[in-house]
C-alpha positions as CSV (number, residue, x, y, z in Angstrom):
1,M,22.2,135.5,4.7
2,D,23.5,131.9,5.1
3,L,23.5,130.0,8.3
4,V,27.1,130.8,9.2
5,E,26.6,134.6,8.7
6,L,23.4,134.4,10.7
7,E,25.3,132.7,13.6
8,E,27.8,135.5,13.6
9,V,25.0,138.0,14.2
10,E,22.7,136.0,16.5
11,G,25.2,133.5,18.0
12,L,22.5,130.9,17.3
13,R,22.3,127.8,15.1
14,W,18.9,126.2,14.7
15,S,18.5,122.5,13.8
16,W,15.2,123.5,12.1
17,N,14.7,127.1,11.0
18,S,11.0,126.6,10.2
19,W,8.8,124.8,12.8
20,A,5.6,122.9,12.1
21,V,2.5,124.0,14.0
22,T,1.5,120.7,15.6
23,R,3.2,118.4,18.2
24,K,2.6,115.3,16.0
25,S,4.4,116.9,13.1
26,E,7.2,118.0,15.4
27,E,7.7,114.5,16.7
28,S,7.9,113.2,13.1
29,L,10.9,115.4,12.4
30,I,13.0,112.8,14.4
31,I,15.6,115.4,15.3
32,P,14.3,117.7,18.1
33,L,13.6,121.4,17.9
34,S,16.8,122.8,19.3
35,I,19.1,125.8,19.2
36,M,22.9,125.8,19.6
37,C,23.4,129.1,21.5
38,S,26.8,130.8,21.9
39,P,25.9,133.7,24.2
40,L,29.1,135.6,23.8
41,S,30.0,135.0,20.2
42,K,33.0,137.1,18.9
43,R,31.3,139.5,16.5
44,N,31.3,142.5,18.9
45,D,31.4,144.8,15.8
46,L,27.9,143.7,15.0
47,I,26.5,144.3,18.5
48,P,25.8,147.8,20.0
49,F,27.0,148.4,23.5
50,L,24.5,150.4,25.6
51,S,25.3,152.2,28.8
52,Y,21.8,152.3,30.3
53,D,19.6,149.7,32.0
54,P,17.3,147.6,29.8
55,L,13.5,148.0,29.6
56,L,11.8,144.9,30.9
57,C,8.2,143.7,30.4
58,S,6.4,143.8,33.7
59,V,4.7,140.5,33.1
60,C,7.1,138.1,31.3
61,G,10.4,139.8,31.9
62,A,11.4,140.0,28.2
63,V,13.7,142.8,27.2
64,L,12.7,145.5,24.7
65,N,13.6,144.3,21.2
66,P,13.1,145.0,17.5
67,Y,9.9,143.1,17.4
68,A,8.1,145.3,20.0
69,R,5.3,147.5,18.7
70,L,5.4,151.1,19.8
71,D,2.8,153.7,20.5
72,Y,4.7,157.0,20.1
73,Q,1.9,159.2,21.4
74,S,1.1,157.2,24.5
75,R,4.8,156.3,25.1
76,I,3.8,152.6,25.4
77,W,5.6,149.5,24.0
78,H,3.7,146.3,23.4
79,C,5.7,143.2,24.5
80,P,5.7,140.8,21.5
81,F,6.0,137.8,23.9
82,C,3.0,138.3,26.2
83,F,1.4,141.3,24.5
84,N,1.5,143.3,27.7
85,R,1.5,147.1,27.5
86,N,4.5,148.7,29.1
87,P,5.3,152.4,29.7
88,F,8.3,153.8,27.9
89,P,10.0,156.1,30.4
90,R,12.0,158.2,27.9
91,S,10.8,160.4,25.1
92,I,10.6,158.6,21.8
93,H,10.1,159.4,18.2
94,H,10.3,157.4,15.0
95,T,13.3,159.4,13.9
96,S,15.2,158.8,17.2
97,L,14.7,155.1,18.1
98,P,16.8,153.5,20.8
99,A,19.3,150.8,19.5
100,E,17.2,147.9,20.8
101,L,14.5,148.7,18.3
102,F,16.7,148.7,15.1
103,P,15.8,145.7,13.0
104,T,19.5,144.9,12.4
105,Y,20.2,144.8,16.1
106,S,18.8,141.5,17.2
107,S,21.6,141.3,19.8
108,V,22.5,144.1,22.1
109,Q,24.7,144.4,25.2
110,Y,24.1,146.5,28.3
111,L,27.1,147.6,30.2
112,N,27.8,148.0,34.0
113,L,24.3,147.2,35.3
114,Q,23.7,147.6,39.0
115,S,23.5,144.2,40.7
116,S,21.4,143.4,43.8
117,T,24.2,141.0,44.9
118,T,27.0,143.6,44.6
119,T,28.9,143.9,47.9
120,T,28.0,146.7,50.2
121,T,31.6,147.6,50.9
122,T,33.3,150.5,49.2
123,T,35.9,148.2,47.5
124,T,35.2,146.7,44.1
125,P,34.9,142.9,44.4
126,A,37.8,141.0,42.8
127,P,38.0,137.5,41.4
128,A,39.7,134.9,43.7
129,F,42.1,132.1,42.6
130,V,42.9,129.2,44.8
131,F,46.0,127.3,43.6
132,L,45.8,123.6,44.6
133,V,49.1,121.9,44.2
134,D,49.8,118.1,44.4
135,M,53.1,117.6,46.3
136,S,53.0,113.9,45.5
137,S,54.3,114.7,42.0
138,S,58.0,114.1,41.2
139,Q,60.5,116.8,42.0
140,D,61.1,117.5,38.3
141,E,57.4,117.9,37.6
142,I,57.0,120.2,40.7
143,L,59.9,122.3,39.5
144,S,58.3,122.9,36.1
145,L,54.9,123.6,37.7
146,K,56.4,126.1,40.2
147,N,58.0,128.0,37.3
148,E,54.6,128.4,35.5
149,L,52.8,129.3,38.7
150,L,55.3,132.1,39.4
151,F,54.9,133.3,35.9
152,V,51.1,133.4,36.3
153,L,51.3,135.3,39.6
154,D,53.4,137.9,38.0
155,Q,50.6,138.5,35.4
156,L,47.8,138.9,37.9
157,P,46.2,142.4,38.5
158,D,47.0,143.7,42.0
159,N,43.5,143.5,43.4
160,V,43.0,139.8,42.6
161,L,42.6,137.5,45.6
162,V,44.9,134.5,45.9
163,A,45.2,131.4,48.1
164,L,47.6,128.5,48.1
165,L,46.8,124.9,49.2
166,T,49.1,122.0,48.9
167,F,48.3,118.3,49.5
168,D,49.7,114.8,49.7
169,S,48.1,112.5,52.3
170,N,47.1,115.7,54.2
171,V,46.0,119.1,53.1
172,Y,48.0,122.3,53.9
173,I,46.4,125.7,53.8
174,H,49.1,128.4,53.6
175,D,48.8,131.5,55.8
176,L,49.9,134.2,53.4
177,A,49.7,137.0,55.9
178,Y,52.4,135.6,58.2
179,S,55.8,136.7,57.0
180,Q,58.1,135.6,59.9
181,C,58.2,132.1,58.6
182,S,56.1,129.6,56.6
183,R,52.9,128.9,58.5
184,V,50.2,126.4,57.4
185,L,47.1,124.9,58.7
186,M,47.1,121.1,58.2
187,L,43.8,119.2,57.7
188,H,43.6,115.4,57.7
189,G,43.3,114.0,54.2
190,H,41.1,111.1,55.2
191,R,38.3,113.3,56.4
192,Q,35.5,115.0,54.5
193,L,34.9,118.4,56.2
194,S,31.7,120.3,55.9
195,Y,31.6,124.0,55.1
196,H,30.9,124.7,58.8
197,Q,33.8,122.5,60.0
198,T,36.2,124.2,57.5
199,R,35.1,127.6,58.7
200,Q,35.6,126.6,62.3
201,F,39.1,125.3,61.6
202,L,40.0,128.4,59.7
203,N,38.6,130.5,62.6
204,I,36.6,132.7,60.2
205,T,33.8,134.4,62.1
206,H,33.5,137.8,60.4
207,T,30.8,138.6,57.8
208,H,32.4,141.6,56.0
209,Q,34.8,140.9,53.2
210,Q,37.4,143.3,54.4
211,Q,37.6,141.6,57.7
212,Q,37.6,138.2,56.2
213,Q,40.7,138.9,54.2
214,Q,42.6,139.6,57.4
215,Q,42.5,135.9,58.2
216,G,45.5,135.5,55.9
217,F,44.4,132.5,53.9
218,L,42.9,134.6,51.0
219,L,44.5,138.0,50.3
220,P,45.0,140.4,47.4
221,I,48.1,139.6,45.5
222,S,49.4,143.1,46.2
223,E,49.5,142.3,49.9
224,C,51.0,138.9,49.8
225,E,53.1,138.6,46.6
226,F,56.3,138.0,48.5
227,N,54.8,135.4,50.8
228,I,52.9,133.4,48.2
229,T,56.0,133.5,45.9
230,S,58.2,132.2,48.8
231,A,55.6,129.5,49.6
232,I,55.5,128.3,46.0
233,E,59.3,128.3,45.8
234,D,59.4,126.1,49.0
235,I,57.1,123.5,47.6
236,H,58.9,120.2,47.3
237,S,58.0,116.6,46.4
238,T,56.9,114.3,49.2
239,S,56.7,111.2,47.0
240,N,59.2,108.3,47.3
241,V,60.2,107.3,43.8
242,S,61.5,103.9,44.9
243,S,58.3,103.2,46.8
244,A,56.3,100.1,45.8
245,T,53.0,101.8,46.4
246,R,51.2,104.8,44.8
247,P,51.7,108.1,46.5
248,L,49.1,109.0,49.1
249,R,46.9,111.8,47.6
250,S,44.0,113.4,49.3
251,T,42.7,115.2,46.2
252,G,39.0,115.1,47.2
253,A,39.7,116.5,50.7
254,A,41.9,119.2,49.1
255,I,39.2,120.3,46.7
256,S,36.6,120.3,49.6
257,A,39.0,122.4,51.8
258,A,39.6,124.9,49.0
259,L,35.9,125.3,48.4
260,G,35.2,125.6,52.1
261,L,37.8,128.4,52.3
262,L,35.9,130.3,49.5
263,E,32.5,129.6,51.1
264,S,33.8,130.8,54.5
265,C,35.0,134.0,53.0
266,A,31.8,134.6,51.1
267,I,33.6,135.0,47.8
268,N,30.6,134.4,45.5
269,T,31.2,136.9,42.7
270,G,33.8,135.0,40.8
271,S,36.5,132.6,41.8
272,R,38.4,129.6,40.5
273,I,39.9,126.5,42.2
274,M,42.8,125.4,40.0
275,L,43.9,121.8,40.7
276,F,47.3,120.7,39.5
277,T,47.9,117.0,39.9
278,S,50.0,114.1,38.6
279,G,48.1,111.1,39.8
280,P,44.9,109.6,41.2
281,C,43.4,110.3,44.6
282,T,44.2,107.3,46.8
283,V,43.0,108.4,50.3
284,G,40.0,110.1,51.7
285,P,36.9,111.3,49.9
286,G,37.0,111.0,46.1
287,A,39.5,108.1,46.1
288,V,39.5,106.2,42.8
289,V,42.1,103.5,43.5
290,G,44.1,102.0,46.4
291,S,47.7,102.9,47.1
292,D,48.8,99.3,46.4
293,F,49.9,98.8,42.8
294,S,48.2,95.4,42.9
295,H,45.0,97.4,42.6
296,S,45.0,98.5,39.0
297,M,43.2,101.6,37.7
298,R,39.6,101.0,36.5
299,T,38.8,100.6,32.9
300,H,35.5,101.1,31.1
301,Q,34.8,97.3,31.4
302,D,35.5,97.4,35.1
303,I,33.0,100.2,35.5
304,I,30.3,98.6,33.3
305,N,30.7,95.2,34.9
306,G,31.1,96.4,38.5
307,N,34.6,94.7,38.8
308,A,36.7,95.1,42.0
309,Q,38.9,97.6,40.2
310,A,36.0,100.0,40.0
311,R,34.8,99.6,43.6
312,H,35.6,103.3,44.4
313,H,34.0,104.7,41.2
314,H,30.4,105.2,42.3
315,K,31.3,106.5,45.8
316,S,33.8,108.9,44.3
317,C,31.3,110.1,41.7
318,A,28.7,110.7,44.4
319,F,31.2,112.7,46.4
320,Y,32.0,114.9,43.5
321,K,28.4,115.4,42.7
322,Q,28.0,117.0,46.1
323,V,31.1,119.1,45.3
324,S,29.5,120.1,42.0
325,N,26.4,121.4,43.8
326,R,28.5,123.4,46.3
327,L,30.5,124.9,43.4
328,S,27.3,126.0,41.7
329,D,25.8,127.5,44.9
330,A,29.1,129.5,45.5
331,S,29.7,130.4,41.8
332,V,33.1,128.8,41.9
333,V,34.9,127.3,38.9
334,L,36.9,124.1,39.2
335,D,39.8,123.7,36.7
336,L,41.7,120.4,36.4
337,F,45.3,120.4,35.1
338,A,46.2,116.7,35.1
339,C,49.7,116.0,33.8
340,S,50.5,112.3,33.9
341,L,51.2,109.3,31.7
342,D,48.5,107.4,33.6
343,Q,45.0,108.2,34.7
344,V,44.3,110.6,37.5
345,G,40.6,110.2,38.1
346,A,39.3,112.8,35.6
347,A,36.3,110.6,34.9
348,E,35.1,111.0,38.5
349,L,36.0,114.7,38.5
350,R,34.1,115.4,35.2
351,D,30.8,116.4,36.8
352,P,32.2,119.3,39.0
353,V,34.6,120.5,36.2
354,E,32.0,120.4,33.5
355,H,29.0,121.9,35.4
356,S,31.2,124.7,36.8
357,G,32.5,125.5,33.3
358,G,36.1,124.8,34.2
359,L,38.9,123.6,32.0
360,M,40.1,120.0,31.9
361,I,43.6,119.6,30.6
362,L,45.1,116.1,30.2
363,A,48.8,116.4,29.3
364,D,51.8,114.2,29.7
365,S,53.9,116.5,31.8
366,F,54.0,119.9,33.4
367,E,57.0,120.5,31.2
368,S,54.9,120.2,28.0
369,D,54.0,123.1,25.8
370,Q,50.4,122.0,25.9
371,F,50.1,122.6,29.6
372,R,52.1,125.8,29.5
373,K,50.2,127.4,26.6
374,C,46.8,126.4,28.2
375,L,47.6,127.9,31.6
376,R,49.0,131.2,30.1
377,H,46.0,131.5,27.7
378,L,43.7,131.3,30.7
379,F,45.3,134.4,32.3
380,K,45.4,136.6,29.3
381,R,44.5,140.2,29.8
382,D,42.4,142.6,27.7
383,D,43.6,146.1,26.5
384,D,42.6,147.6,29.8
385,G,44.7,145.2,31.8
386,Y,41.8,143.1,33.1
387,L,41.6,139.3,33.0
388,K,39.7,138.0,30.0
389,M,37.4,136.0,32.1
390,N,33.7,136.1,32.8
391,F,32.1,134.9,36.0
392,D,28.8,134.3,37.8
393,A,26.6,134.1,34.7
394,T,23.0,133.2,34.1
395,I,21.0,132.5,30.9
396,E,17.3,133.1,30.9
397,V,15.1,132.0,28.0
398,V,11.8,133.8,27.2
399,T,9.5,132.4,24.5
400,T,6.1,133.3,23.0
401,K,3.2,131.2,24.4
402,D,3.3,128.8,21.5
403,V,6.8,127.4,22.5
404,K,7.7,125.4,25.5
405,I,11.2,125.0,27.0
406,C,12.4,121.4,27.6
407,G,16.0,121.9,28.8
408,A,19.6,122.4,28.0
409,L,22.8,120.4,27.5
410,G,26.2,122.0,28.2
411,P,28.3,123.5,31.0
412,C,25.3,124.9,32.9
413,V,23.1,124.0,35.8
414,S,19.3,124.2,36.0
415,L,18.0,126.8,38.6
416,R,14.7,125.0,38.7
417,K,12.7,128.2,38.0
418,K,9.4,127.3,36.4
419,N,6.6,129.2,34.7
420,S,3.8,128.2,32.3
421,L,6.2,127.9,29.4
422,V,8.5,125.3,31.0
423,S,7.7,121.8,29.6
424,Q,7.0,118.7,31.6
425,T,9.4,117.0,29.3
426,E,12.9,117.4,30.5
427,V,16.1,117.1,28.4
428,G,19.4,117.3,30.3
429,E,19.2,120.3,32.7
430,G,15.5,120.9,32.5
431,G,12.5,122.0,34.5
432,T,13.5,125.6,34.3
433,Y,13.7,128.7,32.1
434,M,16.9,129.9,33.7
435,W,20.3,128.3,34.0
436,K,23.5,129.1,35.9
437,L,27.0,129.2,34.5
438,N,29.9,129.9,36.9
439,T,31.9,131.1,34.0
440,L,31.6,131.4,30.2
441,T,33.8,132.4,27.3
442,D,33.1,133.6,23.7
443,K,33.2,129.9,22.7
444,T,30.9,128.5,25.3
445,C,27.9,126.9,23.6
446,I,24.7,125.6,25.1
447,A,22.2,123.4,23.3
448,F,18.6,124.4,24.2
449,F,15.6,122.1,23.5
450,F,12.0,123.2,22.8
451,E,8.6,121.7,21.9
452,V,5.4,123.0,20.3
453,N,2.9,124.1,22.9
454,D,-0.2,122.4,21.5
455,E,-2.4,124.1,24.1
456,H,-2.6,127.0,21.7
457,K,-3.9,127.0,18.1
458,I,-1.1,128.2,15.9
459,Q,-1.6,129.7,12.5
460,P,0.9,128.8,9.7
461,G,2.8,131.9,8.6
462,S,2.7,133.5,12.0
463,A,6.0,134.3,13.8
464,F,7.3,133.0,17.1
465,L,10.1,134.6,19.2
466,I,12.8,133.3,21.5
467,Q,14.9,135.6,23.6
468,F,18.1,134.7,25.3
469,I,19.1,137.0,28.2
470,T,22.7,136.4,29.4
471,R,23.9,138.1,32.6
472,Y,27.6,137.9,33.6
473,R,30.5,139.7,35.2
474,Q,33.7,140.5,33.3
475,G,37.2,140.0,34.9
476,N,37.1,143.6,36.2
477,M,34.1,142.6,38.3
478,M,32.7,146.2,38.0
479,G,28.9,145.7,37.6
480,L,26.9,143.2,35.6
481,R,26.7,143.0,31.9
482,K,23.7,141.7,30.0
483,R,23.6,140.5,26.5
484,V,20.2,140.0,24.9
485,T,19.5,138.2,21.7
486,T,16.0,138.0,20.2
487,A,15.4,135.7,17.3
488,A,12.2,135.2,15.2
489,R,11.2,132.3,13.0
490,R,8.0,131.3,11.2
491,W,5.5,128.6,11.8
492,V,4.7,126.6,8.7
493,G,2.1,124.0,7.8
494,D,2.8,120.3,8.7
495,H,3.7,119.4,5.2
496,S,5.4,122.6,4.1
497,T,8.5,122.4,2.0
498,D,9.9,125.1,4.2
499,I,10.6,122.6,6.9
500,A,13.1,120.7,4.8
501,A,14.5,123.9,3.4
502,G,15.2,125.2,6.9
503,F,17.1,122.1,8.1
504,D,20.7,122.8,9.3
505,Q,22.5,119.5,9.1
506,E,25.6,120.7,10.9
507,A,23.7,122.0,13.9
508,A,21.6,118.8,13.9
509,A,24.7,116.6,14.0
510,S,26.0,118.7,17.0
511,V,22.7,118.4,18.8
512,M,22.4,114.6,18.2
513,A,26.0,114.2,19.4
514,R,25.2,115.8,22.7
515,L,22.0,113.7,23.1
516,A,24.1,110.5,22.3
517,I,26.6,111.4,25.0
518,L,23.8,112.0,27.5
519,R,22.4,108.6,26.7
520,A,25.9,107.0,26.8
521,E,26.2,107.9,30.5
522,T,23.5,105.3,31.4
523,C,23.5,102.9,28.4
524,Y,26.0,100.5,26.8
525,A,27.8,101.8,23.7
526,R,26.1,99.3,21.5
527,D,22.7,100.5,22.7
528,V,23.7,104.1,21.9
529,I,24.9,103.1,18.4
530,R,21.6,101.2,17.9
531,W,19.7,104.3,18.9
532,L,21.7,106.5,16.5
533,D,21.2,104.0,13.7
534,D,17.4,103.7,14.3
535,T,17.1,107.5,14.4
536,L,19.1,107.9,11.2
537,I,17.0,105.2,9.4
538,H,13.7,106.9,10.4
539,F,15.1,110.3,9.4
540,A,16.2,109.0,6.0
541,S,12.9,107.3,5.5
542,K,11.1,110.6,6.4
543,F,13.1,113.0,4.2
544,G,14.5,110.8,1.4
545,D,13.1,110.7,-2.1
546,Y,12.6,107.1,-3.2
547,V,10.3,104.4,-4.7
548,P,9.3,102.1,-1.9
549,E,11.2,98.8,-1.8
550,D,13.7,100.1,-4.4
551,P,17.0,101.2,-2.8
552,S,18.5,102.3,-6.1
553,T,16.0,105.2,-6.3
554,F,16.9,106.6,-2.9
555,R,18.1,110.2,-2.8
556,L,18.6,112.9,-0.2
557,S,18.5,116.6,-1.1
558,T,21.6,118.8,-0.7
559,N,20.8,120.1,2.8
560,F,20.3,116.5,4.1
561,S,23.0,114.7,2.2
562,L,25.9,115.2,4.6
563,Y,23.9,114.2,7.8
564,P,24.3,110.4,7.3
565,Q,28.0,110.9,6.8
566,F,28.3,112.9,10.0
567,M,26.5,110.1,11.9
568,F,28.8,107.4,10.3
569,H,31.9,109.2,11.6
570,F,30.4,109.9,15.0
571,R,29.2,106.4,15.7
572,R,32.7,105.1,15.3
573,S,34.4,108.0,17.1
574,Q,36.0,108.0,20.6
575,F,32.9,109.6,22.0
576,I,30.9,106.4,21.5
577,D,33.5,103.6,20.8
578,V,35.5,103.6,24.0
579,C,37.4,100.4,23.4
580,N,40.8,102.2,22.9
581,T,40.4,105.0,25.4
582,T,40.6,105.2,29.2
583,P,37.7,106.5,31.3
584,D,39.7,109.7,31.9
585,E,40.2,110.3,28.1
586,T,36.5,109.6,27.4
587,A,35.4,112.1,30.1
588,F,37.7,114.7,28.6
589,F,36.5,114.1,25.0
590,R,32.8,114.2,26.0
591,L,33.3,117.3,28.2
592,M,34.8,119.2,25.3
593,L,32.1,118.2,22.8
594,N,29.4,119.3,25.3
595,R,30.7,122.9,25.3
596,E,31.9,123.5,21.8
597,G,30.0,125.3,19.1
598,V,28.8,123.8,15.8
599,V,32.1,124.4,14.0
600,G,34.3,122.9,16.7
601,S,31.8,120.0,17.3
602,L,31.9,119.1,13.6
603,I,35.7,119.0,13.5
604,M,35.5,116.5,16.5
605,I,32.8,114.4,14.7
606,Q,34.2,114.5,11.2
607,P,37.8,115.8,11.2
608,T,39.1,117.8,8.3
609,L,41.8,116.7,5.8
610,F,43.8,118.9,3.5
611,Q,46.2,117.8,0.7
612,Y,49.4,119.7,-0.1
613,S,51.2,119.1,-3.4
614,F,53.3,120.8,-6.0
615,D,50.2,121.3,-8.2
616,G,48.9,124.4,-6.3
617,P,47.4,125.5,-3.0
618,P,46.1,123.0,-0.4
619,V,42.7,121.4,-1.2
620,P,40.3,119.6,1.0
621,V,40.1,115.9,0.3
622,L,37.9,113.0,1.5
623,L,38.5,111.6,5.0
624,D,39.4,108.3,3.3
625,I,42.3,105.9,3.2
626,R,42.5,106.5,-0.6
627,S,43.6,110.1,0.1
628,I,47.0,108.9,1.3
629,S,49.6,109.0,-1.5
630,P,53.4,108.9,-1.5
631,D,53.4,112.2,-3.4
632,F,51.3,114.3,-1.0
633,I,51.4,115.9,2.4
634,L,48.2,115.7,4.4
635,L,47.1,118.1,7.2
636,F,44.6,116.4,9.5
637,D,42.6,118.2,12.2
638,S,40.5,116.2,14.7
639,Y,40.3,119.1,17.1
640,F,42.3,117.2,19.8
641,H,45.2,116.3,17.4
642,V,46.6,118.0,14.4
643,V,48.6,115.6,12.2
644,I,51.1,116.5,9.4
645,H,51.4,113.3,7.4
646,Y,54.2,113.0,4.8
647,G,53.8,110.6,1.9
648,S,56.6,108.1,1.6
649,K,58.2,109.8,-1.4
650,I,58.0,113.3,0.3
651,A,59.5,111.8,3.5
652,Q,62.3,110.2,1.5
653,W,63.2,113.5,-0.1
654,R,63.1,115.3,3.2
655,K,65.5,112.7,4.7
656,L,67.8,113.3,1.8
657,G,67.9,117.0,2.6
658,Y,66.4,118.3,-0.6
659,D,64.6,121.0,1.3
660,K,68.1,122.5,2.2
661,D,69.2,122.6,-1.4
662,P,68.6,126.1,-3.0
663,N,67.7,124.4,-6.2
664,H,64.7,122.9,-4.6
665,E,63.1,126.0,-3.1
666,N,59.6,124.8,-4.1
667,F,60.1,121.7,-2.0
668,R,61.1,123.7,1.0
669,K,58.0,125.9,0.7
670,L,55.9,122.7,0.3
671,L,57.2,121.4,3.7
672,E,56.7,124.7,5.4
673,A,53.1,125.3,4.3
674,P,51.3,122.6,6.4
675,E,53.5,123.5,9.4
676,L,52.4,127.2,9.2
677,D,48.8,126.2,8.7
678,A,49.0,123.8,11.7
679,E,50.2,126.6,14.0
680,Q,47.3,128.8,12.9
681,L,44.8,126.0,13.7
682,V,46.0,125.6,17.3
683,A,46.7,129.3,18.0
684,D,43.4,130.1,19.7
685,R,42.2,126.6,20.6
686,V,42.0,125.6,24.3
687,P,43.0,123.0,25.3
688,V,45.9,123.3,22.8
689,P,45.9,120.3,20.5
690,K,49.0,118.1,20.0
691,I,50.8,118.6,16.7
692,I,52.0,115.2,15.5
693,I,54.4,115.0,12.6
694,C,54.7,111.6,11.0
695,D,55.6,109.7,7.8
696,Q,53.6,107.3,5.8
697,H,53.7,103.8,7.4
698,S,55.2,105.1,10.7
699,S,53.7,104.2,14.1
700,Q,52.5,107.8,14.6
701,A,50.4,107.6,11.5
702,R,47.8,105.7,13.5
703,F,46.3,109.0,14.7
704,L,45.3,109.6,11.1
705,L,44.5,106.1,10.0
706,A,42.1,105.5,12.9
707,K,39.8,108.3,11.6
708,L,39.9,107.5,7.9
709,N,37.0,105.8,6.1
710,P,38.2,102.2,5.6
711,S,37.2,102.0,1.9
712,V,40.2,99.7,1.3
713,T,40.8,96.9,3.9
714,Q,42.6,93.6,4.1
715,N,39.4,92.1,2.6
716,S,39.4,94.3,-0.5
717,T,40.1,92.5,-3.7
718,Y,41.3,95.6,-5.7
719,T,43.3,98.3,-3.9
720,E,44.8,100.3,-6.8
721,G,48.1,100.6,-5.0
722,S,46.4,102.4,-2.0
723,D,47.2,101.9,1.6
724,I,44.9,99.6,3.5
725,I,43.2,99.7,6.9
726,I,43.1,96.4,8.8
727,T,39.6,96.5,10.3
728,D,36.3,94.8,10.2
729,D,34.4,98.1,10.4
730,L,32.0,99.0,7.6
731,S,33.1,101.5,5.1
732,L,31.1,104.7,4.5
733,Q,29.7,103.3,1.2
734,V,28.6,100.0,2.7
735,F,27.0,102.0,5.6
736,L,25.1,104.2,3.1
737,D,24.0,101.2,1.1
738,H,22.6,99.5,4.2
739,L,20.9,102.8,5.1
740,Q,19.2,103.0,1.7
741,V,17.9,99.4,1.9
742,L,16.4,100.0,5.4
743,A,15.1,103.5,4.7
744,V,13.0,102.5,1.6
745,Q,11.3,99.7,3.6
746,G,9.6,102.3,5.8
């Protein structure tokens, strides 16, 4: 079974599939022992669904799994993690084993578990959605947004709780229970209200959910559909288009008020605050820029150098860090739908959005297909009519005593729960064996980091186990579900060939990308690039075959050969090189890379390029300037953009209308093929990528040219008729030549 097939079964990709037995050998691997875990991977057909509660080890908490040893006569199962003997409450026989013990079922899912946090009322808890609308947007933008919100409301199940807040320089909480006229509670946008102050202003004093809903600010859609629809239809723009100043927006105060509403109503089983805005916060907590246009929006250089333009940045980030902690405590998700041609402060908002697992959408307008498709995708329903969402999740990691847990990187928060297997070394969200996720999807991926526990003597050839226990609520909110994945690998000797044979260069590239982003938060870009280069040189020196001091003899085996190429493209990507991006764009790109699985991450790191011609079906080609030709159509996918690039000759034929001539049917099919493939690429991807259609030498072709290997530049002496890229960047070949020279010196 190859690594991709194994990922479909386990939902796991290991950077190293064989681990050395000593800490010293582990450190010499350069790339850390890590696992890219997608807890809810799509292959449900390979996972049994069990309708009973799991059996837990009374000592370590591990769930019964295929690696447990059974004593049929005594009805005892031996935990393979801590070797504790546990009673088996049901009758068991070797001919009637429960599903958890089947060797092929390394992943199982338990349905409708009883939760200790389930409400004591007779009603089933329902998810809550707080719609937070920026009234400082233009009237045209608000009109488009209102149409989409009304469409979403029409799709919601009847029991879903809804609330509506609008804001400009003040925050307005709409009373959805009052039908005689429009009634709102106004909060000052310059003030930062605590949870207790918000609760006092809302006059919420009850403790039972049923009584809380009678306050009127948060109601089931079935009880307030007319009122919330009327309130949304009445929203109008309060901005003055002719004004010489920025609109006054109290975005931070609005988010805090929305969160205070949910906290006051004790809605902690699953809820989302959905922020729709068209500009930056200019007043109150979370402000990122002044209202005067003489104060320009901060750039990366402003933030790095501490310039006056970035004087609000650190204070705003500190405020949103507090919001992030409150979101985690209340299990609330924050989504940001920012539709503007300018920055809106997404860089400051990144922490609460990322750590709550929310969506961040940066689009040009609320009229765009990108915004509309993303919002509608979020509210899709399953076959039973429930929202395809998951809430209030935790991931617990259990390991055998020879493995220690260092931390995790992704849309999760450490719960700071420690045991003897939690390492003193922390990576990302560390110091725990359990993490919280306010929401997760079938694409959510967390990178977990481990180290060898050298307190125990490990025998090469013995096995070690790691178990991932994911608890979550589905959109129907009826009970908890638990997915359990148990994976086993082998310890090998320090110099075993199995170490190199078990290397997954794709997973390793994804892990190193996340570590680089973590480092980029506190280091200059040049320092991150230097760290990536040093790591790559040591890695190549460790695993390359060569004669010392002779670069011409340097070789990397097949399962290492692509890794330097991945690092070449990553170090020059928008994740590290932020010269041509705004802080908002960088925050969005890094947030997305930190939650995508291996396949999605690799497309971001090294985009794919396919060539279409009359010679046959599309074929993958090198991500190189030499792949551009007048006779070909190229389909480029960088995850965020999908580009259909027509060669100059193809573009000329299209302009002459040859595709409309029945005598040129093949040409029409050639033009259609990349368009159809592009639609398939973006069908299930959220956020929806932009599809860019461009001709060779046009301005839009820059989206493709910026990602191509500059093997032919203005300094090249022989171009063979190829296009050129005007740049001083190194080409891939020069980069690899330098790597070989430096690696053989080790």
